[in-house]
Residue frames as a rotation matrix with the C-alpha (Angstrom) as fourth column:
MET 1
0.746 0.637 -0.193 24.72
0.266 -0.551 -0.791 -3.60
-0.611 0.539 -0.581 -8.92
ARG 2
0.302 -0.728 -0.615 28.18
-0.721 -0.596 0.352 -2.56
-0.623 0.337 -0.706 -10.05
ILE 3
-0.616 -0.516 0.596 28.87
-0.065 0.787 0.614 -6.03
-0.785 0.339 -0.518 -11.50
ILE 4
0.208 0.773 0.600 25.69
0.734 0.282 -0.618 -5.94
-0.647 0.569 -0.508 -13.59
THR 5
0.820 0.052 -0.570 26.66
-0.219 -0.892 -0.395 -2.53
-0.529 0.449 -0.720 -14.96
LEU 6
-0.167 -0.970 -0.179 30.15
-0.706 -0.009 0.708 -3.82
-0.688 0.245 -0.683 -15.86
ILE 7
-0.494 0.067 0.867 28.71
0.389 0.909 0.151 -6.91
-0.778 0.411 -0.475 -17.56
LEU 8
0.604 0.776 0.181 26.23
0.563 -0.255 -0.786 -4.78
-0.564 0.577 -0.591 -19.57
PHE 9
0.581 -0.479 -0.659 29.05
-0.572 -0.816 0.089 -2.40
-0.580 0.325 -0.747 -20.51
PHE 10
-0.508 -0.795 0.331 31.24
-0.366 0.547 0.753 -5.32
-0.780 0.262 -0.569 -21.62
ILE 11
-0.120 0.576 0.809 28.32
0.708 0.621 -0.337 -6.71
-0.696 0.532 -0.482 -23.72
LEU 12
0.831 0.412 -0.374 27.80
0.100 -0.773 -0.627 -3.30
-0.547 0.483 -0.683 -25.28
ILE 13
0.069 -0.904 -0.423 31.52
-0.735 -0.332 0.591 -3.18
-0.674 0.270 -0.687 -26.23
LEU 14
-0.619 -0.270 0.738 31.32
0.133 0.889 0.438 -6.66
-0.774 0.369 -0.514 -27.79
LEU 15
0.311 0.835 0.454 28.24
0.710 0.114 -0.695 -5.71
-0.632 0.539 -0.557 -29.78
GLN 16
0.743 -0.109 -0.660 29.93
-0.346 -0.907 -0.240 -2.57
-0.572 0.407 -0.712 -31.06
ILE 17
-0.381 -0.924 0.012 32.98
-0.556 0.240 0.796 -4.55
-0.739 0.296 -0.605 -32.15
LYS 18
-0.412 0.329 0.850 30.70
0.575 0.817 -0.038 -7.01
-0.707 0.473 -0.526 -33.97
LEU 19
0.650 0.753 -0.101 28.79
0.435 -0.477 -0.764 -4.14
-0.623 0.453 -0.638 -35.58
TRP 20
0.638 -0.439 -0.633 31.85
-0.600 -0.798 -0.052 -2.31
-0.482 0.413 -0.772 -36.86
LEU 21
-0.286 -0.930 -0.231 34.34
-0.922 0.202 0.329 -5.11
-0.260 0.307 -0.915 -37.55
GLY 22
-0.414 0.101 0.905 32.45
-0.155 0.971 -0.179 -8.38
-0.897 -0.215 -0.387 -37.69
GLU 23
-0.901 0.153 0.406 30.87
0.430 0.432 0.793 -10.30
-0.054 0.889 -0.455 -40.53
GLY 24
-0.015 0.942 0.336 27.91
0.908 -0.128 0.400 -8.32
0.419 0.311 -0.853 -41.88
GLY 25
0.058 -0.049 -0.997 29.15
0.729 -0.680 0.076 -5.18
-0.682 -0.731 -0.004 -40.14
PHE 26
0.682 0.256 -0.685 29.53
-0.073 -0.908 -0.412 -1.73
-0.728 0.331 -0.601 -41.57
ARG 27
-0.303 -0.872 -0.385 32.77
-0.602 -0.138 0.787 -2.57
-0.739 0.470 -0.483 -43.41
ASP 28
-0.719 0.075 0.691 31.20
0.424 0.835 0.350 -5.51
-0.550 0.545 -0.633 -45.21
VAL 29
0.375 0.924 0.070 28.17
0.678 -0.222 -0.701 -3.49
-0.632 0.310 -0.710 -46.16
ALA 30
0.458 -0.293 -0.839 30.35
-0.456 -0.888 0.061 -0.69
-0.763 0.355 -0.541 -47.57
ARG 31
-0.657 -0.747 0.101 32.43
-0.348 0.420 0.838 -3.22
-0.668 0.515 -0.536 -49.50
LEU 32
-0.432 0.586 0.686 29.30
0.727 0.676 -0.121 -4.86
-0.535 0.446 -0.718 -50.92
GLU 33
0.595 0.673 -0.440 27.82
0.300 -0.693 -0.655 -1.49
-0.746 0.258 -0.614 -51.90
THR 34
-0.037 -0.721 -0.692 31.00
-0.661 -0.501 0.558 -0.70
-0.749 0.479 -0.458 -53.83
ARG 35
-0.854 -0.300 0.425 30.82
0.046 0.770 0.636 -4.03
-0.519 0.563 -0.644 -55.65
VAL 36
0.019 0.943 0.333 27.13
0.768 0.199 -0.608 -3.55
-0.640 0.267 -0.721 -56.43
GLU 37
0.561 0.157 -0.813 27.84
-0.201 -0.927 -0.318 -0.11
-0.803 0.342 -0.488 -57.91
ALA 38
-0.480 -0.810 -0.336 30.68
-0.624 0.046 0.780 -1.48
-0.617 0.584 -0.528 -60.05
GLN 39
-0.714 0.294 0.635 28.38
0.486 0.862 0.147 -4.30
-0.504 0.414 -0.758 -61.26
ARG 40
0.384 0.899 -0.210 25.67
0.482 -0.389 -0.785 -1.77
-0.787 0.200 -0.583 -62.11
GLN 41
0.215 -0.414 -0.885 28.12
-0.628 -0.752 0.199 0.23
-0.748 0.513 -0.421 -64.18
GLN 42
-0.832 -0.538 0.136 29.27
-0.280 0.618 0.734 -2.90
-0.479 0.573 -0.665 -66.00
ASN 43
-0.311 0.818 0.485 25.67
0.710 0.539 -0.454 -3.89
-0.632 0.203 -0.748 -66.63
SER 44
0.533 0.502 -0.681 24.93
0.025 -0.814 -0.581 -0.42
-0.846 0.292 -0.447 -68.01
ASP 45
-0.261 -0.726 -0.636 27.94
-0.743 -0.269 0.613 -0.62
-0.616 0.633 -0.470 -70.36
LEU 46
-0.893 -0.071 0.445 26.87
0.145 0.889 0.434 -4.06
-0.426 0.452 -0.784 -71.59
LEU 47
0.106 0.988 0.114 23.28
0.635 0.021 -0.773 -2.91
-0.766 0.155 -0.625 -72.16
GLN 48
0.427 -0.025 -0.904 24.56
-0.474 -0.857 -0.200 -0.01
-0.770 0.514 -0.377 -74.26
ARG 49
-0.656 -0.730 -0.191 26.81
-0.589 0.337 0.734 -2.37
-0.472 0.595 -0.651 -76.25
ASN 50
-0.604 0.519 0.605 23.89
0.530 0.828 -0.182 -4.75
-0.596 0.211 -0.775 -76.79
ALA 51
0.450 0.816 -0.363 21.74
0.273 -0.513 -0.814 -1.89
-0.850 0.267 -0.454 -78.07
GLU 52
0.050 -0.520 -0.853 24.46
-0.781 -0.553 0.291 -0.82
-0.623 0.651 -0.433 -80.49
LEU 53
-0.894 -0.407 0.190 24.86
-0.225 0.772 0.594 -4.36
-0.388 0.488 -0.782 -81.77
GLN 54
-0.221 0.886 0.408 21.09
0.662 0.443 -0.604 -4.80
-0.716 0.137 -0.684 -82.14
ALA 55
0.502 0.353 -0.790 20.92
-0.239 -0.821 -0.519 -1.53
-0.831 0.449 -0.328 -84.10
GLU 56
-0.399 -0.740 -0.541 23.71
-0.791 -0.020 0.611 -2.79
-0.463 0.672 -0.577 -86.36
VAL 57
-0.810 0.175 0.560 21.93
0.278 0.955 0.104 -6.12
-0.516 0.240 -0.822 -86.89
GLU 58
0.254 0.966 -0.052 18.70
0.491 -0.175 -0.854 -4.34
-0.834 0.191 -0.518 -87.79
ASP 59
0.283 -0.240 -0.929 20.63
-0.631 -0.776 0.007 -2.04
-0.722 0.584 -0.371 -90.15
LEU 60
-0.754 -0.649 -0.101 22.24
-0.526 0.506 0.684 -5.03
-0.392 0.569 -0.723 -91.88
ARG 61
-0.540 0.644 0.542 18.87
0.532 0.760 -0.373 -6.80
-0.653 0.087 -0.753 -92.17
GLU 62
0.427 0.869 -0.249 17.04
0.442 -0.441 -0.781 -3.84
-0.789 0.224 -0.573 -93.67
ARG 63
0.722 -0.196 -0.664 19.60
-0.528 -0.776 -0.345 -2.10
-0.448 0.600 -0.663 -95.87
LEU 64
0.837 -0.429 0.340 21.57
0.544 0.723 -0.427 -3.77
-0.062 0.542 0.838 -98.65
ASP 65
0.563 -0.646 0.515 23.91
-0.043 -0.645 -0.763 -0.79
0.825 0.407 -0.391 -98.92
ALA 66
0.567 -0.357 0.742 24.94
-0.822 -0.185 0.539 -1.33
-0.056 -0.916 -0.398 -95.26
VAL 67
0.760 -0.277 0.588 26.00
0.159 0.956 0.245 -4.89
-0.630 -0.093 0.771 -96.14
GLU 68
0.729 -0.480 0.489 27.91
0.542 -0.032 -0.840 -3.59
0.419 0.877 0.237 -99.15
GLU 69
0.592 -0.488 0.641 29.63
-0.519 -0.840 -0.160 -0.90
0.616 -0.238 -0.751 -97.07
ARG 70
0.624 -0.320 0.713 30.70
-0.607 0.376 0.700 -3.44
-0.492 -0.870 0.040 -94.45
ALA 71
0.774 -0.334 0.538 32.05
0.511 0.831 -0.220 -5.80
-0.374 0.445 0.814 -97.13
ARG 72
0.666 -0.532 0.522 34.09
0.226 -0.524 -0.821 -2.95
0.711 0.665 -0.229 -98.64
ASN 73
0.483 -0.465 0.742 35.52
-0.743 -0.666 0.065 -1.69
0.464 -0.583 -0.667 -95.35
GLU 74
0.448 -0.265 0.854 36.18
-0.706 0.481 0.520 -4.96
-0.548 -0.836 0.028 -93.55
LEU 75
0.493 -0.186 0.850 36.86
0.320 0.947 0.021 -7.39
-0.809 0.262 0.526 -96.38
GLY 76
-0.387 -0.696 -0.605 38.21
-0.282 -0.535 0.796 -5.05
-0.878 0.479 0.010 -99.06
LEU 77
-0.199 0.390 0.899 35.71
0.774 0.625 -0.100 -6.23
-0.601 0.676 -0.426 -101.66
ILE 78
-0.623 0.023 -0.782 35.13
-0.410 -0.861 0.301 -4.32
-0.666 0.509 0.546 -104.88
LYS 79
0.520 0.847 0.110 32.55
-0.240 0.268 -0.933 -4.57
-0.820 0.459 0.343 -107.66
PRO 80
0.306 -0.424 0.853 33.52
0.747 0.662 0.061 -6.20
-0.590 0.618 0.519 -110.97
ASP 81
0.535 -0.039 0.844 33.60
0.716 -0.509 -0.478 -2.88
0.448 0.860 -0.244 -112.88
GLU 82
0.974 -0.206 0.095 35.64
-0.224 -0.808 0.545 -1.03
-0.036 -0.552 -0.833 -110.26
LYS 83
0.249 -0.958 -0.139 39.41
0.233 0.198 -0.952 -0.51
0.940 0.205 0.272 -110.00
PHE 84
0.884 -0.027 -0.468 41.18
0.468 0.010 0.884 -0.70
-0.019 -1.000 0.022 -106.65
TYR 85
0.230 -0.819 0.526 43.85
0.037 -0.532 -0.846 1.88
0.973 0.214 -0.092 -105.81
GLN 86
0.671 -0.129 -0.730 45.88
0.739 0.192 0.646 1.65
0.057 -0.973 0.224 -102.61
VAL 87
0.569 -0.479 0.668 47.58
-0.237 -0.874 -0.424 4.81
0.787 0.083 -0.611 -101.39
VAL 88
0.438 -0.556 -0.707 50.74
0.844 0.524 0.111 4.06
0.309 -0.645 0.699 -99.43
PRO 89
0.992 -0.102 -0.073 52.05
-0.063 -0.909 0.412 6.85
-0.109 -0.404 -0.908 -97.16
PRO 90
0.412 -0.910 -0.053 55.70
-0.241 -0.053 -0.969 7.82
0.879 0.412 -0.241 -97.72
PRO 91
0.298 -0.379 -0.876 58.20
0.822 0.568 0.034 6.46
0.485 -0.730 0.481 -95.21
THR 92
0.971 0.010 0.240 59.07
-0.111 -0.867 0.486 8.76
0.213 -0.498 -0.841 -92.34
GLY 93
0.521 -0.843 -0.138 62.63
0.633 0.273 0.724 9.65
-0.573 -0.464 0.676 -91.47
ASN 94
0.169 -0.599 -0.783 65.65
-0.406 -0.766 0.498 11.35
-0.898 0.233 -0.373 -93.05
PRO 95
0.961 0.259 0.098 65.65
-0.026 0.436 -0.900 10.77
-0.276 0.862 0.425 -96.83
GLU 96
0.514 -0.825 -0.235 69.40
-0.772 -0.327 -0.544 11.64
0.372 0.462 -0.805 -97.17
THR 97
-0.448 -0.758 0.474 70.66
-0.892 0.418 -0.174 9.03
-0.066 -0.500 -0.863 -94.70
GLY 98
-0.317 0.421 -0.850 67.94
-0.358 0.777 0.518 6.50
0.878 0.469 -0.095 -95.23
ASP 99
-0.991 -0.013 -0.131 67.26
0.119 0.342 -0.932 6.32
0.056 -0.940 -0.337 -91.51
LYS 100
-0.136 0.991 -0.006 63.73
0.361 0.055 0.931 5.58
0.922 0.125 -0.365 -90.59
LYS 101
-0.121 0.203 0.972 62.07
-0.736 -0.675 0.050 7.33
0.666 -0.709 0.231 -87.73
GLY 102
0.751 0.420 0.509 62.30
-0.660 0.471 0.586 5.38
0.006 -0.776 0.631 -84.51
GLU 103
0.811 -0.546 -0.211 65.46
0.501 0.833 -0.234 3.40
0.304 0.085 0.949 -85.46
GLY 104
0.307 -0.808 0.503 68.87
-0.175 -0.568 -0.804 4.10
0.935 0.159 -0.316 -84.19
């Protein structure tokens, strides 16, 4: 009877080791749950980005002024009767020595 008890106890120990450390055990499940959550977050971010891009496409399809605004901002286009002025910020640094900020 004692031998059967020891064999059953040994089998129980092996099953516990398999459950906690083996393939498909608790560690693997926890690791997979973490990966699934990260993938869900990435999917959510991509869905939001797709919605923003779809809204932008619809805006460009429906409104001519949206196309004009994009051409002005991204391509620097102006109308034939307009004048273009570019404002250049003054250089930073010490005007007496001519040193620019960040050099030296």
